[in-house]
C-alpha positions in Angstrom: 3.3 -8.5 -6.7 0.9 -7.0 -9.2 -0.6 -3.6 -9.8 -4.1 -2.3 -10.3 -5.4 0.9 -11.8 -7.3 3.6 -9.9 -10.6 2.6 -11.3 -10.2 -0.9 -9.9 -9.4 0.5 -6.5 -12.1 3.2 -6.4 -14.2 1.6 -3.7 -11.2 0.8 -1.4 -10.9 2.4 2.0 -7.4 3.8 2.1 -5.5 4.3 5.4 -2.4 6.5 5.7 0.4 5.7 8.1 0.2 7.5 11.4 3.9 8.3 10.8 3.2 10.4 7.8 2.8 13.6 9.9 0.3 15.1 7.5 3.0 16.0 4.9 1.5 13.6 2.3 4.9 11.9 2.0 3.8 8.4 2.8 2.1 5.2 1.5 -1.5 4.2 2.0 -2.9 0.7 2.4 -6.3 -0.7 1.8 -6.7 -3.2 4.6 -9.2 -6.0 3.8 -9.9 -4.7 0.3 -8.7 -7.9 -1.4 -8.6 -11.5 0.0 -5.0 -12.5 0.9 -3.5 -9.4 -0.6 -2.7 -5.8 0.4 -3.0 -2.9 -2.1 -0.5 -0.1 -1.4 -0.3 3.3 -3.1 1.7 6.5 -2.9 -0.3 9.1 -0.8 0.8 11.8 -3.2 -0.8 10.0 -6.2 -4.3 9.1 -5.1 -5.3 8.8 -8.7 -2.3 6.6 -9.6 -1.9 2.9 -9.6 -1.6 0.7 -6.5 0.9 -2.1 -6.0 -0.7 -5.3 -4.7 1.4 -7.5 -2.3 0.4 -11.0 -1.5 0.3 -11.7 2.3 3.6 -13.4 2.3 5.4 -10.9 0.1 4.1 -8.0 2.3 5.6 -9.6 5.4 8.9 -10.2 3.6 8.9 -6.6 2.5 8.3 -5.3 6.0 11.0 -7.5 7.4 13.5 -6.2 4.8 12.5 -2.6 5.7 13.0 -3.3 9.4 16.5 -4.8 8.7 17.4 -1.7 6.6 17.7 -3.7 3.4 15.3 -1.5 1.5 
């Protein structure tokens, strides 16, 4: 997992979760922005950094969330 600054992610098309309910309390992802990786950022901090998960690590993270480990 790495991070990138806002300038590096300026051209990314960010998508907010449909579960956010419009309260801006969610994460956004930039699907397809980087090969074999997924940038993720806090929807409240659009000008902040993004964390970049590799494909495998993103899947492991989602599995941990589903299990309630995170």
